[in-house]
C-alpha positions in Angstrom: -7.8 8.5 -11.6 -6.9 12.1 -10.8 -3.3 12.1 -10.0 -3.2 15.4 -8.2 0.2 17.1 -7.9 1.8 16.6 -4.6 1.6 19.6 -2.2 4.9 21.3 -1.5 6.6 19.7 1.4 4.8 16.4 1.1 5.8 13.0 -0.3 3.7 10.3 -1.8 3.2 6.7 -0.9 1.7 4.3 -3.4 0.1 1.0 -2.1 -0.6 -1.7 -4.6 -1.3 -5.4 -4.9 -0.7 -7.2 -8.2 -1.7 -10.8 -7.2 -5.2 -12.3 -7.5 -4.2 -15.0 -5.0 -6.4 -14.7 -2.0 -8.5 -12.0 -3.7 -11.2 -12.4 -1.1 -8.7 -11.1 1.5 -8.9 -7.4 1.6 -7.3 -6.3 4.9 -7.3 -2.7 5.9 -4.1 -0.9 5.4 -3.0 1.1 8.4 -0.4 3.9 8.1 0.9 4.8 11.6 -2.4 3.3 13.0 -4.7 5.3 10.7 -6.7 3.5 8.1 -5.7 4.7 4.6 -7.4 2.0 2.5 -7.6 -1.7 1.7 -5.2 -4.1 0.1 -7.4 -5.0 -2.8 -6.2 -7.6 -5.4 -5.0 -5.9 -8.6 -5.7 -2.4 -7.1 -3.7 0.6 -6.0 -4.1 3.8 -4.1 -1.9 6.5 -2.7 -1.6 9.0 0.1 0.4 12.2 0.5 2.2 12.6 3.8 4.9 14.8 5.4 8.4 13.4 5.6 9.0 11.1 8.6 9.0 7.6 9.9 6.0 5.4 8.9 4.7 1.9 9.8 2.4 0.1 7.4 0.4 -2.6 9.0 -2.1 -5.2 7.6 -4.0 -7.5 9.8 -5.3 -10.9 8.7 -4.6 -14.0 10.8 -1.5 -12.2 12.0 -0.5 -8.6 11.8 2.4 -7.8 9.4 4.3 -4.5 9.7 6.7 -2.7 7.4 8.5 0.4 8.6 10.4 3.0 6.5 11.4 6.6 6.4 9.8 9.0 3.9 12.1 11.8 2.7 10.8 15.1 1.4 9.7 14.9 -2.2 10.2 11.2 -2.3 7.7 8.7 -3.7 7.7 5.3 -2.1 5.9 2.1 -3.3 4.5 -0.5 -1.1 3.5 -3.8 -2.8 1.2 -6.2 -0.9 1.7 -9.9 -1.5 -0.1 -12.9 -0.1 1.4 -15.8 1.6 -0.7 -18.7 2.7 -0.8 -19.3 6.4 -1.9 -22.3 8.5 -5.6 -21.2 8.6 -5.7 -18.3 6.2 -3.7 -16.1 3.9 -1.5 -13.3 5.2 -1.2 -10.1 3.3 2.1 -8.3 3.8 3.7 -5.2 2.4 7.2 -4.7 1.1 9.0 -1.7 -0.3 9.7 -1.9 -4.0 12.0 0.2 -6.2 10.1 2.7 -8.3 11.4 1.2 -11.6 9.8 -2.1 -10.7 6.7 -0.6 -9.2 5.9 1.6 -12.1 5.8 -1.4 -14.4 3.8 -3.6 -12.0 1.3 -0.9 -11.1 0.2 -0.5 -14.8 -1.9 -3.6 -14.5 -3.7 -2.4 -11.3 -6.9 -0.4 -11.0 -7.1 2.8 -9.1 -9.1 2.2 -5.9 -11.1 5.3 -5.0 -11.0 6.2 -1.3 -14.4 5.2 0.0 -14.9 6.8 3.4 -16.6 4.5 5.8 
């Protein structure tokens, strides 16, 4: 993947999913209500955004949300995990420290942004 340098004044958010559990589940990932990609098993992608407050949402049987603040020049990592629900699996995001994420993300494939 082309890891283009961040633009001045922006910060980067990586989204990744290590687990193959529930691989058929690939919910859309919404960042402040805008689709930025899909939570694909063993895949990752990233977006560059201005500093501010963000809400990450994935919707399967239930909607799961994660909110955080992005500081200037900061890189945040959101790992998606799967928990099994009553009827279907749920995919949810959690913030992960960069030291942990940089190790986990090595085993993931870069997911090109496919515009619908």
